[in-house]
N, C-alpha and C positions, 0 to 999 in steps of 0.2 A: 504494500500500500504506500503510495507516495505521500499522501497528506492526511493528517488526522485532525479534525476540527473538534473542539470541545465546546459544549454549551455553557451557559453561565452556571457557576457553582457557588456554593455557600460554605464558608469556612467557620468552624466554631472552635472555642478553646480546646475542645477534646481532640480535634484532628491534629495529625502530625503536620509539620510544615511541608508545604508543597515542594517536591523536588523531582524533576523528570530528568533522568540521566542521559548523557550522550545524545542530546537532541537540540535542535535549533528552535528558538521561540520567535514567532512572528511579532510578538508585542512585548519584547523583553523589558523596555522601560516601564510600560504600564504594569507589567507583572511585578517588577521590582517595587514600584510605588505601592501597589496593592498589598504586597507582602509586608511592607512597613506598617500599613494601616492595620493589617491583620494582627501584627505583633503588638501594636498599641492597644487594639481593642481587646486583646486577650486578657489584659489586666483589668478590663471593665466587664468581662463576661458578656460582650455584645457580639452577636453574629455580624459578619461582614460579607457583603456580596462582591465577588471579584468579577472583573470584566472578562468577556469571552477571550479565550486564548486559542491560538492555532499552533499546533506542534508539527514541525516539519521534520520528518525523519522516519524512524522505524516503528512498526507496530508491536515490537517485542514487549512482552508483559513486564512491568516493573513490580518486583516483589518487595515486601517490607524489609527483607534482609539486604536488598541491593540499593535502597534509597540513599543511605548515607555514604556508600562506598563508590557509587557510579556517577555522581553529579560531576559535571564538567564546567570549566569556565567559558563564558560566552562573551564576546565583545560585540556590542551593537553599535552600528554606524547609521545615523539617521540621514534622511534626505538633505536636511539643512547642513550637516557636517560635510557631506559630499559636495554640495553646491558651493561651499565656501573654500574648497580646496583649489589650488592653482592648476591642477591637472585637467587635461581635456578628455580623458578617457578613464574607464574603470581601472585599466592596467596602470596608468600613471599614478592613480590614487593608492592602490593596494601595494605597489612596490615601495612606497614611502612609509608604510606602517612598520613600527619597530619589530613586529613578529615576523615580518618578511626578511629574514636574516640571510637567506641563501641567494645564490645566483639565479635570476629569473630572466625570461625572455622579454624583449621589448622590440618595437619596430627598428630601433637603432642597432640592436645586437643581432636580431634575426634577419640580417640582410639576405642570407641565402635560404630563408625559409618563408618568405612572403610577408615578413614583418609581424609575426604573431607575438602575443603577450601572454605571460603566465605569472603565477604567484608561487612562492616557495616558502611555506611556513617552517620556521625554526631551522632552516638550512638542510632539511632532510632530503629535499628534492621535489621539483614540481610534479613529477609523476606520482608522488605520494601525498599530494594535497587534493582532496576531493572538491570539485566545484559543482554546485547545484544552482539551478535557475528556477526560482519559485518551488524549491524542494525537489526538483527533478534533476537527475544526473545529466550533465552535458556529455553525450555519448561520443563514440569514436575511439580509435586506438591511440591517437596522439594525445599529448597534453592539451587540455581545453584552452582555446584561444579566448581569454577573457576580454581582450581588446576589441572583440567583435560585438560586444554588448553595448548598445547606444547609451551614452552618458545621460541623455535626457529622460531615459526610461527608468532610471534607478529610483526605487522607492526606499530601499534600505539594504544594508549589508550586514549579515550576521556571521561571525567567525567563531567556530568551535575550536579553541586553542589546543585542547588536548587530543590525543590520539583516539580514534573511534573505529579502529579496524575490526573490532569484534562485532560491530553492528553493520558497518558499511562495506567492509572488505579492505584489502591491502592498499587500495588507493587512498585510504583515509588514515594512514599511519601518522602523518604529521598533523592532521586536523581537517576541518571541513569549512568551506566558504559557501554561504548561501546568499545569492543575489536575488532580491525581490524586485519585480518590475511593477510599474505604476498601473493602477486600475481605478475604476469608478471616478474618473476625473471628468469635470465639466468645464468647458471654456476653451480658451486659446492662449498659448504663450509662444512668443518668438524670441529666440536667443541668437546672439552673434558675438564673435570674438576674433581678435587679431593679435598676432605676436611676431616677433622677429629677433634675430641675434644682433649683437652689437655691430657685427660686420655686415648686417643686412644681406645674409646669404641663405637664410633658412626661414623664410616667412611662413606663417601659419594662418589660415583663414577657416573659420567654422561658422556655419549658419544652421539653425535648427528650429523646429516647431513642435510643440506639444499640443494636442487637441483632444477633445472628448465631448461626448454628448450622452444624454440619458432621456429616453422617451418611453413612457409606459413600461413595457416589459423588456425593452431593449436598451443595452448599455454598450458604449464603445469608447475605448481609450487608445490612442496611438501617438507615435512620434515619427519624425523624419528628419534626417540631418545629412549635411554634406561637409566634408573636410578636405583640405588640400595643404600639404606641407612640402616645401622645396627641399632640395638636398644640400649637404655640405660636402665640398670637395676637399679631400685630404691634402691636395697640393696647394690649397689656399691657406693652409696653416703651417707655421714655421716648424712646429714639433713633428708633424706628420708628413711634411713635404718630401722627406727623404728618409731612408732606413739607415743612413749614416748618422749615428747618434753620438759620435765622438765629440762634437761641439757641446753636447750636454753632459759629458762625462761618461758616456756609454760606449758601445761597441759599433763597429761598422758591419751592419747586417745586410748590405746590398749584395745582390747576386753577382758572382764572378763568372757564371755560366752564360748569362744573357748580357750582351753588351751593345753599345751603339758605336758604329753602325751595325756590325755583326761580328761573330767569332767563328774561327775555323780551327778544328782539331784534326790533326793528321794522324793516321793510323800508325805511322812510324815513330811519332814523337808526341804522344798524347799529353805529356806533362807541360808542353810549351805551346799554348794556343797562339794563333795569329789573328790579326785583324787588319782591315784596310787602314792605311795611313790617314788618321783623322784630321791631319793638317791639310789634306788635299781632297778627302772624300767625306761626304756626309751621309745621313740616313737616306736610303733609297738608291744609293749609288753602288756600283760594283765594278770589277775589273777582271780581265783574263790574263793580266800580266803578273807573274809571280813576284816581281820586284816591288809591286805596289802593296804587298802585305808585310806588315811589321809585327814584332812581338806585342801581344795584348797588354795594354796598360790598365791595370785594374783601378787605380786611383782616378784616372780620367774617364774610364769607359764603363765601370760597373754600373748596374742598373738597380734602382729601387723598385722592388717587386710589390710594393703595397698597392692596394686597390685605389681607384680614384675616389670612389664614394665611401664615406664613413657613416653618413646618416642618409639613407636613400630617400628619394622623393616618392610620395605616395598621395593618392586621393581615394576617398572612400565615401560610399553612400550606404546609409544604414537606417533602420527603423524598427519599431516594435508594435504589437497590437495586443489588445485584451478586450474581448467582447463576450457578452452573456445575453441569453434570451430565456425568460421565464415562461415555460409552458404551463406549469402548475406552481404557483408561488411557493418558494422554499422547498418544494417537494421534487420537482423535476425542472432542472435548469441546464440548458445547453451552454457550454463555455468553450472558448478557444483563445489561446494566447501563445506568444512566441516572439522571436526576433529574427532579423535577417541583416547581413552585412556583406557588402561587396567592396573589395579593396584592390586597387592597382598599385603596384610598386615597381619603380624603375631603378635598377641598380647598375651603376657604372663600374665594371669589374677592373679591366686593365687593357693595355695595348695587346693587339694580336701578335702571336709569336709562332714560328715554325721551327721544327727540329727535324732535319732530314739528313740522310746518309747519301752522299754522292759518290758513285764509283769513279775510279780513275779513268774509265773509258768515256765519261761524259765530256762532250766537246767544250763545255764551259768550265771544266775543272782544269786549272793550269798546273796542278801539283803532280799529276801522273800517278796518283795513288788514291785510295779511298779516304775521304774526309767526311767529318760530321760538321754540319753547319747549323748554328743557332742564329736566327734572324728575327729581330724585333721590328715590327712594322710601326711607323709613325702614324699619328692620327690622320694626317692628310693622305696617307697612302691607303689605309684600310679602315680607319675608324676604330673606336674603342669597342671592346667586347662588352655587350650589354645584356643583362639578364632581366627579363620582365616577368613579374609574377601577378597572376590574377587569382585572388582567393575569395571564395564565397562560403559563408557560414550561415546555416539555416537551422533553427530549432523551433518546432511548433507542436502544440498539444491541442487536442479536441476531444470532447466527451460530455458526459452528463454528471451532475452532482445534485445533492439535495438532502433532505432530512426525512426519515421514516421513524416516527415516534421519538424514542430517546436516542436513536442512532443516526449518524451522518454517513453518507456514502459518496463515493466518487469512482467513476469508471471512465476510462479514456485511453487514447493511444497517443504516443509521443514519437516524433521523428527528428533525428539530428543528422545533418549532412554537411560535410565539408569537402570542397573541391579546390584543388590547387593546380593551376596550369602555369607551366614554366616554359619560357621561350628564350633561346640564346640567339644573339645576333652578332655578326662580324667575327665569329669564331672560325678557325681554320682546321679542317680535317685532312690530314695528309695521307694519301694512299700509297703505301710503300711499293706496291706492284706497278704503279703508274710510271 
């Protein structure tokens, strides 16, 4: 069972304090305040009526013996706390929480994975932090991409800090994060934001709208947003412009294999590579005269193999929905809810390079023996290798819920789908048989 809803309940001084272990509360602040009122009324022997609570988690029975030993700490983050944060996404916000102590993915780090975001509770690992959306697991074999959840749709976030693998499985060893989406909203809100770096090379634009209506038996809440962030080029920063870190007290980590204009390794003397005389030849130029080749000069010709992009450019379109229709009031209610996110990421990898073996019989080989050639193409010759990622995340649920006497029920079906399309451009595939 995904969701367990509780009706209003009455606490008297004779009852044990309410404690539901290893579960996430949809109204944690209200429950905390109600618990304080119950404790105060206990001294007056007055019954206290608690607000309705919704428990998101497992339907495993809680016994009297387990009440005191299984209770877990829960951190509740309200909509107001999230809106006051400087982050533009759920991933930005959760990565800055003190409990997220381990390495987690972000659009800047996951440049080869489509710009996904994750959370890593207590440093155990993102794959051991269970992510729920409205109490339902975010499916798939990969680590859930929390950055795909629209920021405008966030109603609250509940974090179970303790391990809950006994209830949820091994993916909850570090804890559980339950993200609740907005529903029962009426009206229209429009949001917009803009940001940039001090060097004005990574501007960020975001526009969004939150809308909702309720009429008779029908209720609809939804959001729609668009974001665009430009990239940062590593060669525009002094620290990352070259892999020669000696000027910063580090090591020279440039590649001695790939050089400009190119490098020749002879089969008879592989330890002493040759290159065209760079005082007379530049990138894109070559010669069939053996006298034009001189010993390779690493200090002058070694190449920095770092990628061009350090924070890839991306744009994304996302939204969420939550709708209900009451066929029979409180007894038979159709519901559907979910979110969708489509993200395009453009990553500038590096200059194109070829590594070919040229036999001595080749008419353009002046050495008369087999040589190996590393050639690095300039941007004007072939263009940069570019990796484009198109990522789509979709999670939706539809079903029926209601109340039958003293019992609540919910039955439905959920679907999660993630697609990642990757395209390489300007890369070179050498066919040795050609």
